[in-house]
PADODREN-248643 format. One record per residue (C-alpha): x, z, y. Coordinates in Angstrom, 3 decimals. Each point is the difference from the previous one (the first is absolute). Layout:
// residues N
<tivex><X>X</X><Z>Z</Z><Y>Y</Y></tivex>
...
***
This chain:
// residues 128
<tivex><X>58.109</X><Z>-43.038</Z><Y>-117.393</Y></tivex>
<tivex><X>-2.028</X><Z>1.273</Z><Y>2.942</Y></tivex>
<tivex><X>1.705</X><Z>3.401</Z><Y>-0.228</Y></tivex>
<tivex><X>3.458</X><Z>-1.593</Z><Y>-0.128</Y></tivex>
<tivex><X>-0.810</X><Z>-2.079</Z><Y>3.076</Y></tivex>
<tivex><X>-1.190</X><Z>3.090</Z><Y>1.873</Y></tivex>
<tivex><X>3.130</X><Z>1.942</Z><Y>-0.948</Y></tivex>
<tivex><X>2.371</X><Z>-2.791</Z><Y>1.015</Y></tivex>
<tivex><X>-1.911</X><Z>-0.639</Z><Y>3.227</Y></tivex>
<tivex><X>0.035</X><Z>3.708</Z><Y>0.807</Y></tivex>
<tivex><X>3.728</X><Z>0.357</Z><Y>-0.628</Y></tivex>
<tivex><X>0.764</X><Z>-3.115</Z><Y>2.028</Y></tivex>
<tivex><X>-2.227</X><Z>1.234</Z><Y>2.807</Y></tivex>
<tivex><X>1.854</X><Z>3.303</Z><Y>0.045</Y></tivex>
<tivex><X>3.427</X><Z>-1.668</Z><Y>0.064</Y></tivex>
<tivex><X>-0.919</X><Z>-2.451</Z><Y>2.737</Y></tivex>
<tivex><X>-1.845</X><Z>2.590</Z><Y>2.074</Y></tivex>
<tivex><X>2.934</X><Z>2.420</Z><Y>-0.054</Y></tivex>
<tivex><X>2.517</X><Z>-2.781</Z><Y>0.659</Y></tivex>
<tivex><X>-2.059</X><Z>-1.566</Z><Y>2.760</Y></tivex>
<tivex><X>-0.734</X><Z>3.248</Z><Y>1.806</Y></tivex>
<tivex><X>3.666</X><Z>0.949</Z><Y>-0.298</Y></tivex>
<tivex><X>1.049</X><Z>-3.249</Z><Y>1.636</Y></tivex>
<tivex><X>-2.599</X><Z>0.479</Z><Y>2.730</Y></tivex>
<tivex><X>1.181</X><Z>3.468</Z><Y>1.010</Y></tivex>
<tivex><X>3.768</X><Z>-0.190</Z><Y>-0.587</Y></tivex>
<tivex><X>1.990</X><Z>-1.827</Z><Y>2.697</Y></tivex>
<tivex><X>1.958</X><Z>-3.056</Z><Y>-1.132</Y></tivex>
<tivex><X>3.355</X><Z>1.616</Z><Y>0.749</Y></tivex>
<tivex><X>-0.766</X><Z>2.910</Z><Y>-2.308</Y></tivex>
<tivex><X>-1.656</X><Z>-2.159</Z><Y>-2.652</Y></tivex>
<tivex><X>3.151</X><Z>-2.098</Z><Y>-0.435</Y></tivex>
<tivex><X>2.047</X><Z>3.119</Z><Y>-0.746</Y></tivex>
<tivex><X>-2.384</X><Z>1.416</Z><Y>-2.620</Y></tivex>
<tivex><X>2.063</X><Z>-1.311</Z><Y>-2.907</Y></tivex>
<tivex><X>1.095</X><Z>-3.269</Z><Y>-1.543</Y></tivex>
<tivex><X>-3.579</X><Z>-0.946</Z><Y>-0.843</Y></tivex>
<tivex><X>-0.956</X><Z>-0.052</Z><Y>3.673</Y></tivex>
<tivex><X>2.967</X><Z>-1.925</Z><Y>1.378</Y></tivex>
<tivex><X>-2.095</X><Z>-3.171</Z><Y>-0.002</Y></tivex>
<tivex><X>-1.896</X><Z>1.347</Z><Y>3.003</Y></tivex>
<tivex><X>3.033</X><Z>-0.787</Z><Y>2.155</Y></tivex>
<tivex><X>-0.717</X><Z>-3.710</Z><Y>-0.515</Y></tivex>
<tivex><X>-3.362</X><Z>0.262</Z><Y>1.785</Y></tivex>
<tivex><X>-1.139</X><Z>0.888</Z><Y>3.492</Y></tivex>
<tivex><X>-1.880</X><Z>3.241</Z><Y>0.606</Y></tivex>
<tivex><X>-3.181</X><Z>-1.993</Z><Y>0.601</Y></tivex>
<tivex><X>0.372</X><Z>-1.912</Z><Y>-3.263</Y></tivex>
<tivex><X>0.497</X><Z>3.297</Z><Y>-1.862</Y></tivex>
<tivex><X>-3.180</X><Z>1.398</Z><Y>1.537</Y></tivex>
<tivex><X>-1.881</X><Z>-3.167</Z><Y>-0.989</Y></tivex>
<tivex><X>1.294</X><Z>0.278</Z><Y>-3.583</Y></tivex>
<tivex><X>-1.021</X><Z>3.657</Z><Y>-0.037</Y></tivex>
<tivex><X>-3.488</X><Z>-0.775</Z><Y>1.314</Y></tivex>
<tivex><X>-0.459</X><Z>-2.671</Z><Y>-2.674</Y></tivex>
<tivex><X>1.098</X><Z>2.464</Z><Y>-2.683</Y></tivex>
<tivex><X>-2.534</X><Z>2.579</Z><Y>1.201</Y></tivex>
<tivex><X>-2.765</X><Z>-2.600</Z><Y>0.194</Y></tivex>
<tivex><X>0.894</X><Z>-1.267</Z><Y>-3.471</Y></tivex>
<tivex><X>-0.089</X><Z>3.536</Z><Y>-1.388</Y></tivex>
<tivex><X>-3.416</X><Z>0.650</Z><Y>1.530</Y></tivex>
<tivex><X>-1.225</X><Z>-3.409</Z><Y>-1.169</Y></tivex>
<tivex><X>0.858</X><Z>0.817</Z><Y>-3.607</Y></tivex>
<tivex><X>-2.348</X><Z>3.008</Z><Y>-0.071</Y></tivex>
<tivex><X>-2.527</X><Z>0.281</Z><Y>2.817</Y></tivex>
<tivex><X>-2.093</X><Z>-3.161</Z><Y>-0.535</Y></tivex>
<tivex><X>-0.654</X><Z>0.899</Z><Y>-3.627</Y></tivex>
<tivex><X>-0.624</X><Z>3.680</Z><Y>0.656</Y></tivex>
<tivex><X>-2.361</X><Z>-0.700</Z><Y>2.882</Y></tivex>
<tivex><X>-1.638</X><Z>-2.974</Z><Y>-1.728</Y></tivex>
<tivex><X>0.504</X><Z>-2.127</Z><Y>3.101</Y></tivex>
<tivex><X>1.495</X><Z>-3.445</Z><Y>-0.624</Y></tivex>
<tivex><X>1.839</X><Z>0.905</Z><Y>-3.216</Y></tivex>
<tivex><X>1.471</X><Z>-3.509</Z><Y>-0.061</Y></tivex>
<tivex><X>2.474</X><Z>1.407</Z><Y>2.526</Y></tivex>
<tivex><X>1.723</X><Z>1.951</Z><Y>-2.798</Y></tivex>
<tivex><X>1.565</X><Z>-3.026</Z><Y>-1.723</Y></tivex>
<tivex><X>0.658</X><Z>-1.595</Z><Y>3.378</Y></tivex>
<tivex><X>1.928</X><Z>3.101</Z><Y>1.071</Y></tivex>
<tivex><X>1.907</X><Z>-0.178</Z><Y>-3.281</Y></tivex>
<tivex><X>0.903</X><Z>-3.646</Z><Y>0.694</Y></tivex>
<tivex><X>1.184</X><Z>1.000</Z><Y>3.468</Y></tivex>
<tivex><X>2.253</X><Z>2.657</Z><Y>-1.533</Y></tivex>
<tivex><X>1.314</X><Z>-2.551</Z><Y>-2.507</Y></tivex>
<tivex><X>1.019</X><Z>-2.197</Z><Y>2.917</Y></tivex>
<tivex><X>1.587</X><Z>2.927</Z><Y>1.824</Y></tivex>
<tivex><X>2.010</X><Z>0.988</Z><Y>-3.058</Y></tivex>
<tivex><X>1.083</X><Z>-3.596</Z><Y>-0.537</Y></tivex>
<tivex><X>1.372</X><Z>0.079</Z><Y>3.539</Y></tivex>
<tivex><X>1.655</X><Z>3.346</Z><Y>-0.697</Y></tivex>
<tivex><X>1.628</X><Z>-1.421</Z><Y>-3.120</Y></tivex>
<tivex><X>1.378</X><Z>-2.933</Z><Y>2.015</Y></tivex>
<tivex><X>1.481</X><Z>2.421</Z><Y>2.533</Y></tivex>
<tivex><X>1.587</X><Z>2.007</Z><Y>-2.823</Y></tivex>
<tivex><X>1.350</X><Z>-3.195</Z><Y>-1.574</Y></tivex>
<tivex><X>1.582</X><Z>-1.102</Z><Y>3.276</Y></tivex>
<tivex><X>1.555</X><Z>3.455</Z><Y>0.434</Y></tivex>
<tivex><X>1.266</X><Z>-0.021</Z><Y>-3.617</Y></tivex>
<tivex><X>-1.996</X><Z>3.161</Z><Y>-0.798</Y></tivex>
<tivex><X>-0.924</X><Z>-1.070</Z><Y>-3.508</Y></tivex>
<tivex><X>-0.899</X><Z>3.429</Z><Y>-1.409</Y></tivex>
<tivex><X>-2.302</X><Z>0.733</Z><Y>2.908</Y></tivex>
<tivex><X>-1.497</X><Z>-3.468</Z><Y>-0.365</Y></tivex>
<tivex><X>-1.135</X><Z>0.993</Z><Y>-3.497</Y></tivex>
<tivex><X>-2.088</X><Z>2.788</Z><Y>1.539</Y></tivex>
<tivex><X>-1.593</X><Z>-2.488</Z><Y>2.392</Y></tivex>
<tivex><X>-0.720</X><Z>-2.373</Z><Y>-2.886</Y></tivex>
<tivex><X>-1.594</X><Z>2.853</Z><Y>-1.954</Y></tivex>
<tivex><X>-2.359</X><Z>0.724</Z><Y>2.905</Y></tivex>
<tivex><X>-0.678</X><Z>-3.736</Z><Y>0.237</Y></tivex>
<tivex><X>-0.929</X><Z>-0.129</Z><Y>-3.696</Y></tivex>
<tivex><X>-2.279</X><Z>3.036</Z><Y>0.292</Y></tivex>
<tivex><X>-1.785</X><Z>-1.466</Z><Y>3.021</Y></tivex>
<tivex><X>-0.336</X><Z>-3.326</Z><Y>-1.839</Y></tivex>
<tivex><X>-1.564</X><Z>1.890</Z><Y>-2.928</Y></tivex>
<tivex><X>-2.591</X><Z>1.525</Z><Y>2.336</Y></tivex>
<tivex><X>-0.718</X><Z>-3.382</Z><Y>1.600</Y></tivex>
<tivex><X>-0.347</X><Z>-1.683</Z><Y>-3.394</Y></tivex>
<tivex><X>-2.148</X><Z>2.781</Z><Y>-1.372</Y></tivex>
<tivex><X>-2.358</X><Z>0.246</Z><Y>2.950</Y></tivex>
<tivex><X>-0.345</X><Z>-3.757</Z><Y>0.492</Y></tivex>
<tivex><X>-0.612</X><Z>-0.780</Z><Y>-3.662</Y></tivex>
<tivex><X>0.268</X><Z>2.480</Z><Y>-2.847</Y></tivex>
<tivex><X>-1.867</X><Z>2.962</Z><Y>1.506</Y></tivex>
<tivex><X>-1.555</X><Z>-0.930</Z><Y>3.365</Y></tivex>
<tivex><X>-2.190</X><Z>2.349</Z><Y>1.961</Y></tivex>
<tivex><X>-3.635</X><Z>-1.010</Z><Y>-0.258</Y></tivex>
<tivex><X>-2.793</X><Z>0.542</Z><Y>2.444</Y></tivex>
***
Protein backbone atom coordinates (compact mmCIF):
# COMPACT_ATOMS: atom_id res chain seq x y z
CA UNK A 1 0.00 0.00 0.00
CA UNK A 2 2.82 2.38 0.86
CA UNK A 3 4.39 1.84 -2.57
CA UNK A 4 1.07 2.46 -4.34
CA UNK A 5 0.61 5.69 -2.39
CA UNK A 6 4.11 6.85 -3.32
CA UNK A 7 3.55 6.04 -6.99
CA UNK A 8 0.19 7.82 -7.15
CA UNK A 9 1.52 10.81 -5.21
CA UNK A 10 4.55 11.00 -7.50
CA UNK A 11 2.47 10.85 -10.67
CA UNK A 12 0.04 13.44 -9.35
CA UNK A 13 2.92 15.67 -8.32
CA UNK A 14 4.38 15.44 -11.80
CA UNK A 15 1.07 16.25 -13.49
CA UNK A 16 0.30 19.19 -11.24
CA UNK A 17 3.85 20.54 -11.34
CA UNK A 18 3.97 20.50 -15.14
CA UNK A 19 0.46 21.95 -15.43
CA UNK A 20 1.06 24.61 -12.81
CA UNK A 21 4.40 25.74 -14.19
CA UNK A 22 2.89 25.81 -17.68
CA UNK A 23 0.10 28.08 -16.50
CA UNK A 24 2.60 30.31 -14.71
CA UNK A 25 4.80 30.89 -17.76
CA UNK A 26 2.28 30.88 -20.63
CA UNK A 27 0.26 34.08 -21.06
CA UNK A 28 -3.51 33.75 -20.75
CA UNK A 29 -4.10 34.69 -24.39
CA UNK A 30 -1.88 31.85 -25.58
CA UNK A 31 -3.14 29.38 -22.98
CA UNK A 32 -6.73 29.74 -24.20
CA UNK A 33 -5.69 28.78 -27.73
CA UNK A 34 -3.74 25.66 -26.74
CA UNK A 35 -6.60 23.32 -27.60
CA UNK A 36 -10.12 22.50 -26.49
CA UNK A 37 -8.90 21.33 -23.09
CA UNK A 38 -7.59 24.80 -22.26
CA UNK A 39 -10.55 26.87 -23.41
CA UNK A 40 -11.76 27.09 -19.82
CA UNK A 41 -8.94 29.54 -19.11
CA UNK A 42 -10.90 32.20 -21.01
CA UNK A 43 -13.45 32.20 -18.18
CA UNK A 44 -10.87 33.43 -15.66
CA UNK A 45 -8.75 36.54 -15.26
CA UNK A 46 -4.99 36.34 -15.75
CA UNK A 47 -4.52 36.81 -12.00
CA UNK A 48 -6.92 33.99 -11.16
CA UNK A 49 -5.06 31.70 -13.59
CA UNK A 50 -1.75 32.53 -11.91
CA UNK A 51 -3.30 31.82 -8.50
CA UNK A 52 -4.62 28.46 -9.73
CA UNK A 53 -1.19 27.68 -11.16
CA UNK A 54 0.57 28.61 -7.91
CA UNK A 55 -1.80 26.37 -5.95
CA UNK A 56 -1.12 23.50 -8.35
CA UNK A 57 2.64 23.90 -7.91
CA UNK A 58 2.32 24.12 -4.13
CA UNK A 59 0.06 21.07 -4.10
CA UNK A 60 2.55 19.12 -6.20
CA UNK A 61 5.42 20.03 -3.88
CA UNK A 62 3.26 19.28 -0.84
CA UNK A 63 2.61 15.74 -2.06
CA UNK A 64 6.32 14.85 -2.04
CA UNK A 65 8.64 17.21 -0.18
CA UNK A 66 7.33 16.91 3.40
CA UNK A 67 7.64 13.13 3.33
CA UNK A 68 11.00 13.08 1.58
CA UNK A 69 12.48 15.68 3.91
CA UNK A 70 10.78 14.25 7.01
CA UNK A 71 9.50 17.70 7.94
CA UNK A 72 5.80 17.86 8.86
CA UNK A 73 4.72 14.83 6.81
CA UNK A 74 1.11 15.54 7.79
CA UNK A 75 1.27 18.13 5.00
CA UNK A 76 1.16 15.31 2.42
CA UNK A 77 -2.48 14.34 3.01
CA UNK A 78 -3.39 17.99 3.50
CA UNK A 79 -1.90 18.80 0.09
CA UNK A 80 -3.88 15.89 -1.35
CA UNK A 81 -7.09 17.29 0.17
CA UNK A 82 -6.28 20.68 -1.34
CA UNK A 83 -5.89 19.06 -4.76
CA UNK A 84 -9.19 17.21 -4.27
CA UNK A 85 -10.87 20.56 -3.70
CA UNK A 86 -9.16 22.09 -6.73
CA UNK A 87 -10.24 19.22 -8.95
CA UNK A 88 -13.79 19.43 -7.62
CA UNK A 89 -13.78 23.07 -8.72
CA UNK A 90 -12.33 22.07 -12.08
CA UNK A 91 -15.06 19.48 -12.53
CA UNK A 92 -17.73 22.12 -11.81
CA UNK A 93 -16.19 24.40 -14.43
CA UNK A 94 -16.18 21.54 -16.94
CA UNK A 95 -19.80 20.71 -16.08
CA UNK A 96 -20.89 24.31 -16.62
CA UNK A 97 -19.05 24.39 -19.96
CA UNK A 98 -20.59 21.04 -20.99
CA UNK A 99 -17.13 19.46 -21.35
CA UNK A 100 -18.16 16.08 -20.00
CA UNK A 101 -15.27 14.02 -21.40
CA UNK A 102 -12.71 16.42 -19.99
CA UNK A 103 -14.58 16.42 -16.69
CA UNK A 104 -13.88 12.69 -16.44
CA UNK A 105 -10.15 13.44 -16.47
CA UNK A 106 -10.62 15.97 -13.67
CA UNK A 107 -12.65 13.43 -11.68
CA UNK A 108 -9.91 10.84 -12.18
CA UNK A 109 -7.32 13.23 -10.73
CA UNK A 110 -9.76 13.97 -7.90
CA UNK A 111 -10.10 10.26 -7.13
CA UNK A 112 -6.33 9.73 -7.18
CA UNK A 113 -5.75 12.67 -4.84
CA UNK A 114 -8.52 11.37 -2.56
CA UNK A 115 -6.76 7.98 -2.51
CA UNK A 116 -3.53 9.66 -1.36
CA UNK A 117 -5.38 11.67 1.29
CA UNK A 118 -7.21 8.58 2.56
CA UNK A 119 -4.07 6.49 2.54
CA UNK A 120 -1.84 9.00 4.29
CA UNK A 121 -4.44 10.05 6.86
CA UNK A 122 -5.47 6.51 7.79
CA UNK A 123 -4.31 3.37 6.03
CA UNK A 124 -0.59 4.09 5.71
CA UNK A 125 0.34 7.32 7.55
CA UNK A 126 3.88 8.54 7.87
CA UNK A 127 5.21 7.95 11.36
CA UNK A 128 7.81 9.86 13.26
